[in-house]
N, C-alpha and C positions, 0 to 999 in steps of 0.2 A: 261344305260336308264333308264327314271321315268315310272313303271309301274302303274296302276292303282293298287288301294289299295285292293284288292279280297280276297275270302277265296277259295283256290282250293281245293274240293272233292278229295274225294281217288278213281280211278274206280278198285272195289273189284271182279270184275266178268274176263269172257276171255275176250282176243283181236284179234278180228280179222280184221289182217291188210290187207287181198287182195285186199282191193277197198276204201282204205282212201280219206276222202275228207277235204282238210283243209282248214281251212279261216284262211285267214290272212296267204299267204301261201309264201311270198315275207318276212317277218321276217328274221332275220338272223339266230335264232334257228328254225323258222318252215321250210325254205327253206333247211337248210342242212339234216333234219331228211327226209324230200320227195325225196330228192336226194340218201340217204341212201336203201329207203324205195323202189325208181323204181331199185336200183340195184341189189336188192333181190326178183326183179318178183312183185310189189306188181302193181297194175294199180291207179296211184294216178291222182286225181284231184286236182285241190284248188282256190280261189280268192284273189283277193286284191284289194285296193281301187285303186293303180295307175299304170301303168305300168313300168315295169324295166328292168334295166340286167340279174338281178337275176332269174325274171320271165320267160325271153326268151331262157335264159340257160337251167331252169326247163322243157319249155315244146321241146328244141331240146332234150332232151335225154329222152321226152316221156309224159309229165303230161299233162295234161288237163287244163290250164290256162284261165280264166274269170277275168276278170275288174269290178270291181265294185259288191257289195250284193246282191243277189236276192236270191228269197229260189228257181228260176227256176236252180239256181248251181248246186244242190243239186240234183245227180243224182239216183233213185228209187233201183238202186243195189249198191249203197256204204253201205260199211260194219262198218265205224266207222265214225266220222264227228268229227274232232281236233282244237282246238280249243287255244289260248293263250291267256295270261294274258291281251290282248292290244284288248280285241273282247268281249262288250257288250254283257248281256242276252238279248237284245233287238235284236242283230243281227238278219235279217230275215233266213239265213241259217241254226243257230241254231236252231231257234225258230219251223223251218220245221223239222228238224232232230228229235225234242223231241216229234211233232206230230205226225210224223210218224214209229217212235219206234224203228230209227236209234239211235244207241249207240255215247253219247256224252263224250270224254275223253279230258282233257288236255293235248297238251304236253308234258308234265314230265310223263303223264302215258306211251306214247309211249316211251320216251326216259329210261324209270324204268324198261318196258317189254325189249327191245335188252339189257340193261344191264344184267338183270336177266337171260336170255337166253343164254349170251357170254358164253364159256368154261372159259375165265377170262376177267375180266373186270377193268376198270381205270375211277375215277370221276375229272376230274380236275375243284375244284374251288378255291374261293378265290377274295375277292374283287377287287385287279386290277393284268390283267397280264395273267389272266387263259386261254383267245383267244389265244395269244403270245405260254403259255408252252402247250396247249394241239397243238399247231402245231408244236412244236417243237419235244414235244415228237413222234407224231403219224409218223414223218419223221426222228425220230432216230429207232424207231422199225421197220419203214421200208421193212428190210430185212424179218420181221414174216409178211409180207402184212397184217395188221389190219384192222379192220372197223374202221369208227373213225366218229365225228360229231363235229364240229366246228362252235362256232360262227363267223367264222370272216371267209377269202378266203385266204390260203394261195397262195403266191408267186408260181404261176406255177401248182397249185394243185386245185381239186376243193375243196369247204366246206366240203364236206363228201363221206367215200368211204366205201363202203360192200367189205371188201376183206375175204380171206381163212384160215385166221391163226388163229380164236377161240379167239380173242384176242380184245375188245371193248374198247375205247378210246373217252371219251365224255368230252363234257365240261359242267359243273354243276354250272347252273344260280341262283342265290341267290334274286335274286330282288323282287320274289313272294313268296320265303321260301319256295320252293320247292325241294334246294338242298336238305335238309334235308329225303327227300323220297325215296334218292335213295340207293340201297345195294351195292358197289361194292368189290370187291376182295382187292381192292386198293384204297384208297383214298389221294390226293393229294389238299392240303389246301396254298396254296402261302401267305395270309394275311387276315388279318380281321380288316374292318374296318368299320366306318357306313356312309354307301353312300347311300340309301334308306329312306331318312325318310320320304317317303309316307308309307313305310311298317314296320319299324320298329321303337320300340322307344327307343332307345337307344343300347350303343357298347353289354352290355350284353345282350339284346334280339337278336341282331348279330350272337353272339357266342351262343347262345342257336341253331340255326339252321346249322352252324359249328358242333356243339358237336356231334347232332343227326347222321349229314354224315359220322363223324368221327367213333363213337359208331359203327354204321351199317355197316363198313369197317374190314376185319383183318387185315390189316395192315395202317397206317399214314405215308407218307410222308410230313412232314410238315418245313415250315421256322423255322430258329434259330434265326433269326435276328430280324422280325417283333415284334413290344411288340403286337398289337394284337393274332397273333399266338402264342408267348409265353404265353397269358393269356387262349388261348384254353389247351395248352398244360398242363399247369399247373391246370386244370381241370380234364383232364384225368388222372391224378394222384391218385385220390381220389374214383375213380370207375373201376369195368372190362372194359377193354377195347382192340384196336387194339392194335399191336405192332406199335411202333414211331420211325421213323427214322426220325431223322432232319439233316438241308441244309442250310449251311447260313455260313459265316468268324466268327461267333464267335468261341470262342477256344474249346465250348461244344457242339460241332457242328457234328455228326456221319460221316456227309461228309460234308468236308469243304472244300471253298471254299480261298486257297490259295493267288491267284496272277490273276489281270485281267488286259491287257494289251492294250490299245486300238491303232488301225490303220486305222485311217478312219473312215469308218462307221463300222470297224470289231472289233470285241473283241474276245482278245485272253485268254482262262480262263483255269487255271490251277484249278485241287481238288485234294483233297487226298479222296480216296472211303475209305468203310466201313475193307477194309482189310488193310488201311496200304498205297496201291499204287496211285501214280499220273500220274493222266492224262489228256490231255492236248484237247482242241478240241477250233475251232475257230466260232463264231457265228456271221455270215453278218448282224449284225443289230444293230444299234448303243445303248448305252444307258447302264449304271450300272444296271439298276433293268432290262434287259433282259439278264443281261451276268449270273445275282441271275435264272431269269427265265428258261437258259437253265441247270444251275447247278442241280435246283430240278427234269428238265426233266431226268440229267444224273442219278440219283439217283433213281427216279422213273424208271426208264428200267434196272437197278441193280438190285433193289425189283422182279423185273418179273424176274427175269434169263437169260436178255441179257448178251451176252458177251462187256466189254467196247470197245474191239476195233470196233465194232460192233453198237456201241450207236455214239463212237466218228464219224465214218463215216457217220453216219445219222445226225448228228445235226451240221455239217461241208458243208452238201451238202442242210441245207435246206438254205430259202433265204429270209424268214420273210413273215409277212400277212400284205395284203393291208391295208388301212391306219392307219401301225400302223406305223409312224417315215418313211412312205414310200418317195421316191422325187418324188415329182411333175414333176417336169423339171427343167431347166435354163434358162436366157434368163438376157439379157444385164449385166452378172455376178453377178445377183441374183438367188441366189437356192432356189425353193419352196418344202418342206417337208408338208406331209398331217399326221395329227395324230388324234386318237378316243378320245381325253383326254377329260373328264368331268367334272373328279373331281379333288380338290386340291391336292392330292398326286400323280394325275398323270398328271399335269398341273407342277409340279415343278422337276418331272423324265422327262417328255421329254425336259423341258426348258436346264434343267441339260445338257442334251444327245444334245442339239442344240450346246452350248456352245461350245462342244467339236471338232465341226464337221466347226469351222468358227473362223478366227480371225478376223472378223467384227460384225455389228451390230445384233441379235436377236431381228426380229419382229414378234410378235405374234399375230393373228387373231383369236380371240374366240368368240364359237357363245355358250354360256349357255345351256345347255337339262335339261328340266325339272322344272317347277315351284315349286314344295315343293325343291327340291334341291336347285334352286336360288334362295329360298328367305330362306333358311336355312342357307346355303354353299356361299351364295353370298361373303360378307366380305372375307370370307377367299378365295375365289376364286381371290378376287383384290391382297390380300395379295400375293400371290405365283404368280400372273402373273404380279405383279411388276417388278421381276427378269428380263423380257424383256428389252430391250430397249425402247423399242415402244411397246405399245397395241390397238390393234381393234377392237372394241365389234361389235359384228352383235346383232340382236334382240333375245331372247328366244325364243329356240326352244319347241317347247310343243307336247308332243308324245299322253298326252291325254287329257281332258279336265280339264283345272286348276279350281280347288277347291278354290283359292284364288282370291285375285283383286291385283290389283297394283302394280305387279312383276314386275321388270322392272332390266335394266344391272347399273341402278343409283348407288347404292351403292358399284358394283364392280368397276366403274369407279370412285368414290368416295376415295375407300381403295388403289386403284393403287396410285393416286396422294397424299395421305397420307404418304406413303411409299415411296415417291421421286420419281416415277414412271412418264409416260405420256401417259394417253389414251385418244382414239378418237373415234366418230362414225360418219358415215354420216350422214351429214346434209340435204339432199334430195334435194341438189343442184347438188351431183354429185355422183355417183356409189361410193360403198367402194372398189371396183378394182383398182377405182381410184388413190384414197386416199393412200392405200398400195402402188402401184406404185410410186406416191409421195413421199413416204416415203422412200422407198427402193433405194441403191446405190449401185456402183459394190463391190461385198465381204460381202454384207449383205447374210441373209440368212432369210424365210420368213419360219414359225409353223401355219400351218392352223388346227387349237383345234375346234373338236366338232363333234359331232355323224348324220348332218344330210347335209346343204349345205356349212357348210367353204370349203371341199374340191374344191367346185366350184368356191367359190372364189379365191383358189388358180390358177387353171387353168386361170381363168378371168387376172390375175396380169402378168402372166406368157405372155399372148396374149397384152396385155396392153402396157411392158415391149420391147414386139418387135417391137411395134409401134413408140416409142417414144425413142430417142438418149442418150447414155447411160450420166447420169449425175453424180457428187460426190456424196458421200452420203451426207444425209442431218444434218443440223447441232442439 
């Protein structure tokens, strides 16, 4: 998602997490940290602007939750206030903490503390796929009961857990440049792409952050196939750095993906490990990109000293991450999948996976995320979306106040049309779900893509289809 372009100061003093207060506690990364601290025995409180299922879950686990931001939410006995990059300095709770002398720290300071104090730690990074890979690795290592913090919710498991095994597995977010401040035993870098134009100048700027993370680690597990990851590996050849283990389909990969066979939504993956042995596992998530993520997680588990058989058992048991190509439902012969994709590379990967799941048409419902990203990458989004048979565009979802004027979906729609695709928007006379339900016919697959309301549109489409007699696919 788009963040504010902020400079995040490093907290270099002691960190007392006995009574933390989280401002913006409902965010993916923040709620995961809050849950992990709750399980460690901390008395957690927090606030956010709107009520969500994530907040109710934290409340059920023992957190004190307030809706809305006000100085009164901050208890006098709070030992630290935790903020994220979505929070402005003018936030009344942040201001109250500074006024009363309560330490104010960024969420990355808390995560860095958890990584530093673990017996063994992993930071999983990359422009795309880090949530999925962190989830797969935590499942692969489940026999050791690791602690973990994920920026999404695994199917059937919470987004965070405090384990007894001494291992900490953490998703490292690069959007606000904080990934480079972690010092894990093992760094995992899946890919390097230019995804946050509000925070980075260009790809080299992004590479700098990932290089800092890599050089802060003892071992780096990195993609052998991704262009940006290979640039990173080349950088590391010219300076002292970590031991590097590469993973991918490339012939020179240390852990090589030998074969991927698809069976419906499942991927059967064969890898050759560093000892030359072939290992086989099944990932119950569609898409070649996710099969590659699983191979990286397998390699990371091997570096951590796990037995291949235990890793295979854990990966086989993994059931995916919510909103990462998960099935919303089926109605009238139409299946709806929900995806978090918001970058051109993610759009391409998820539409390719959708094609593997149906012999009918693929209809993409896309909600662009971030004003700066949409302005910079909108045409490329349209180019990639044109791979769908029909494209329905929602309004731009802004997670922070727009620094730009006039940003819209018009360039996306124009590029879809230029590439020979069909783009649609609701015209105000009917709801978006009505438009999608009219476009979809038996055998078609609808993929809702975006970080906010797209998933709700998918659920509404299923309701509309259930109310309407099945019709033949639109011409």
